[in-house]
C-alpha positions in Angstrom: -59.4 34.6 2.7 -58.1 31.7 0.6 -59.6 31.2 -2.8 -59.0 28.4 -5.3 -59.5 29.5 -9.0 -59.7 26.7 -11.6 -59.4 28.6 -14.9 -57.6 27.6 -18.1 -57.3 31.1 -19.5 -54.0 32.5 -18.4 -55.0 36.2 -18.9 -58.1 35.7 -16.7 -56.0 34.0 -14.0 -53.3 36.7 -14.2 -55.9 39.4 -13.8 -57.5 37.7 -10.8 -54.1 37.1 -9.2 -53.2 40.8 -9.4 -56.6 41.8 -8.1 -56.5 39.3 -5.2 -53.1 40.6 -4.2 -54.5 44.1 -4.1 -57.5 42.9 -2.0 -55.3 40.9 0.4 -56.7 37.6 -0.8 -54.5 34.5 -1.0 -55.3 33.1 -4.5 -54.4 29.6 -5.6 -54.7 28.7 -9.3 -55.2 25.6 -11.4 -55.4 25.3 -15.2 -57.6 22.2 -15.5 -60.2 20.3 -13.6 -58.1 17.4 -12.5 -55.4 19.7 -11.1 -58.2 21.8 -9.5 -59.7 18.8 -7.7 -56.2 17.8 -6.4 -55.6 21.2 -5.0 -59.1 21.4 -3.5 -58.6 18.0 -1.8 -55.2 18.9 -0.5 -56.0 22.5 0.6 -58.4 24.3 3.0 -60.1 27.0 0.9 -62.7 29.5 1.8 -64.2 29.6 -1.6 -63.8 28.1 -5.1 -64.2 29.8 -8.5 -64.6 27.2 -11.2 -64.7 27.9 -15.0 -67.4 26.0 -16.7 -65.3 24.8 -19.7 -62.1 23.1 -18.5 -59.7 20.5 -19.8 -59.5 17.2 -18.0 -62.7 17.7 -16.0 -65.1 20.6 -16.7 -66.3 22.9 -13.9 -69.8 21.4 -13.7 -68.4 17.9 -13.2 -65.9 19.2 -10.6 -68.7 21.0 -8.8 -70.9 17.9 -8.8 -68.0 15.7 -7.5 -67.2 18.0 -4.7 -70.9 18.2 -3.6 -71.4 14.4 -3.9 -68.5 13.9 -1.6 -70.1 16.2 1.0 -68.0 19.3 0.3 -69.8 22.4 1.5 -67.2 25.1 0.4 -68.9 28.0 -1.4 -68.6 27.7 -5.2 -68.9 30.4 -7.8 -69.2 29.3 -11.5 -67.3 31.5 -14.0 -68.6 31.0 -17.5 -69.4 32.4 -20.9 -72.8 30.6 -20.8 -75.5 33.0 -19.9 -78.8 31.3 -20.6 -81.3 30.6 -17.8 -81.1 26.8 -18.5 -77.3 26.8 -18.1 -77.6 28.7 -14.8 -80.2 26.2 -13.5 -77.8 23.4 -14.4 -75.0 25.1 -12.4 -77.3 25.5 -9.4 -78.5 21.9 -9.7 -74.9 20.7 -9.4 -74.5 22.7 -6.2 -73.0 26.1 -7.3 -73.8 29.0 -5.0 -73.5 31.8 -7.6 -72.8 32.4 -11.2 -70.7 35.1 -13.0 -70.8 35.5 -16.7 -67.8 36.4 -18.8 -66.7 39.0 -19.6 -66.8 40.5 -16.1 -65.0 43.1 -14.1 -63.0 42.2 -11.0 -65.1 44.5 -9.0 -68.3 42.6 -10.0 -66.7 39.3 -9.1 -65.5 40.7 -5.8 -69.0 41.8 -4.9 -70.2 38.3 -5.6 -67.4 36.8 -3.5 -68.2 39.1 -0.6 -71.9 38.3 -0.8 -71.3 34.5 -0.9 -68.9 34.7 2.0 -71.3 36.8 4.1 -73.8 34.0 3.7 -71.4 31.1 4.4 -69.6 32.6 7.4 -71.1 32.5 10.8 -74.0 34.8 11.6 -74.2 37.2 14.5 -72.9 35.8 17.8 -76.3 36.1 19.5 -78.9 33.4 19.1 -76.7 31.1 17.1 -79.1 28.2 17.5 -82.6 27.9 16.1 -84.7 25.1 17.6 -88.1 24.0 16.3 -90.2 21.0 17.2 -88.0 18.7 15.1 -85.1 20.7 13.8 -82.0 22.1 15.5 -79.8 24.5 13.4 -76.6 26.2 14.5 -75.8 29.3 12.5 -72.2 29.4 13.6 -71.3 25.8 12.9 -73.9 25.5 10.1 -75.0 22.2 11.4 -78.6 20.9 11.1 -80.2 18.1 13.0 -83.6 16.5 12.3 -85.1 14.5 15.2 -81.6 14.5 16.7 -80.0 13.0 13.6 -77.5 15.1 11.5 -78.6 16.4 8.1 -75.5 15.9 5.9 -74.4 17.4 2.6 -76.2 20.8 2.6 -74.5 23.4 0.4 -74.2 26.9 1.9 -77.2 28.1 -0.1 -79.3 25.1 0.9 -78.5 25.8 4.5 -79.4 29.5 4.1 -82.7 28.6 2.5 -83.6 26.0 5.2 -82.6 28.5 7.9 -84.9 31.2 6.5 -87.8 28.7 6.4 -87.1 27.6 10.0 -87.2 31.3 11.1 -90.5 31.8 9.2 -92.7 28.7 9.7 -96.0 28.5 8.0 -95.5 31.8 6.1 -96.0 31.7 2.3 -93.2 33.2 0.2 -93.1 33.8 -3.5 -90.0 32.8 -5.5 -89.2 36.4 -5.9 -89.4 37.0 -2.2 -87.1 34.0 -1.5 -84.5 35.2 -4.0 -84.6 38.7 -2.4 -84.4 37.4 1.2 -82.0 34.4 0.9 -79.8 35.3 -2.1 -79.8 38.9 -0.8 -78.1 41.1 -3.4 -79.3 41.9 -6.9 -79.6 38.4 -8.2 -79.5 38.0 -12.0 -80.7 34.4 -12.2 -84.0 32.8 -12.9 -86.7 32.2 -10.3 -86.4 28.5 -11.1 -83.3 28.7 -9.0 -85.6 28.5 -6.0 -87.3 25.4 -7.4 -84.0 23.7 -7.8 -82.9 24.4 -4.3 -86.3 23.3 -2.8 -86.0 20.1 -4.8 -82.5 19.4 -3.5 -83.6 20.1 0.1 -86.5 17.7 -0.3 -84.1 15.0 -1.4 -81.6 15.6 1.4 -84.0 15.9 4.3 -86.0 12.9 5.2 -89.6 13.6 4.9 -88.9 16.8 3.1 -92.0 16.6 1.1 -94.0 17.2 4.3 -91.8 20.1 5.3 -91.6 22.2 2.0 -95.1 22.8 0.7 -95.8 24.1 -2.7 -98.5 26.8 -2.7 -99.7 26.7 -6.2 -99.7 30.0 -8.0 -97.7 31.7 -5.2 -94.6 29.9 -4.0 -93.6 27.9 -1.0 -94.1 27.5 2.8 -92.4 25.5 5.5 -94.4 23.5 7.9 -93.2 20.6 10.0 -96.4 18.6 9.9 -98.8 18.3 7.0 -102.3 19.5 7.5 
C-alpha cells in the first residue's frame, strides 16, 4: 500500500512514518498543500491523508481540487476540528473519512483498512450488477447509466450507489445507511448521508428520480418515479 500524507507537523509525520514502516506501508510525505498536490499528481497512491490546516493550500481546498479533477483516490481528513458541521464540510468536498487529533496510530490504521476495504475490488464472483438502466462493475468501480459512463464518483459515492442498486425500492433510514455502507463504528453525523445523496443527485443525470426522500424515514432508490 502506498499512502501520501500531507501534514505540516513534523512530529505527526515522523510518528506515522515509523508506524507505516512497521506495517509494511510505503509512506510519502509533504509538508504543505502545494507540495502535496504535486506529489499526488506525479504519483500513484492508494490513499491520501490530508491535514485540514496546511500552508500554501489547506486540506479542504486540496481535497476539493482533486475531486473536481475527477480523482477517485480514497481521502482521509486529519484534523483538530471535531464539530459536526466541520465533518459535513469535509464530506461535501469529497473526503471518505475523518480522523480527529489527537489520535493513536492504531485508530488511524483501523480507518485506513476500513476505507481500503471499501475502495478495493469486491469478491470475484458477481462483479457486475445490472439493472434496467444501470450497469455497475464492482471490480473496476465503473458505472454506466443508459450505456453512458457516470464520471467523478468518489469511493464512498460509488459504495452508496452500489448499495442502492442492490436494494431497489427498499426504504433505509440514515442510521441504517451509515451502518451498511460506512460499515464500521462511524462517529460522524447522520447528515453525512444527506451530503452524499445530494452529490449523487448532481452527478447522475435524472438523479432526483432515482433517489427518493421518504419523509420522516430516510431514502429509497427507484429507477422510475411513481
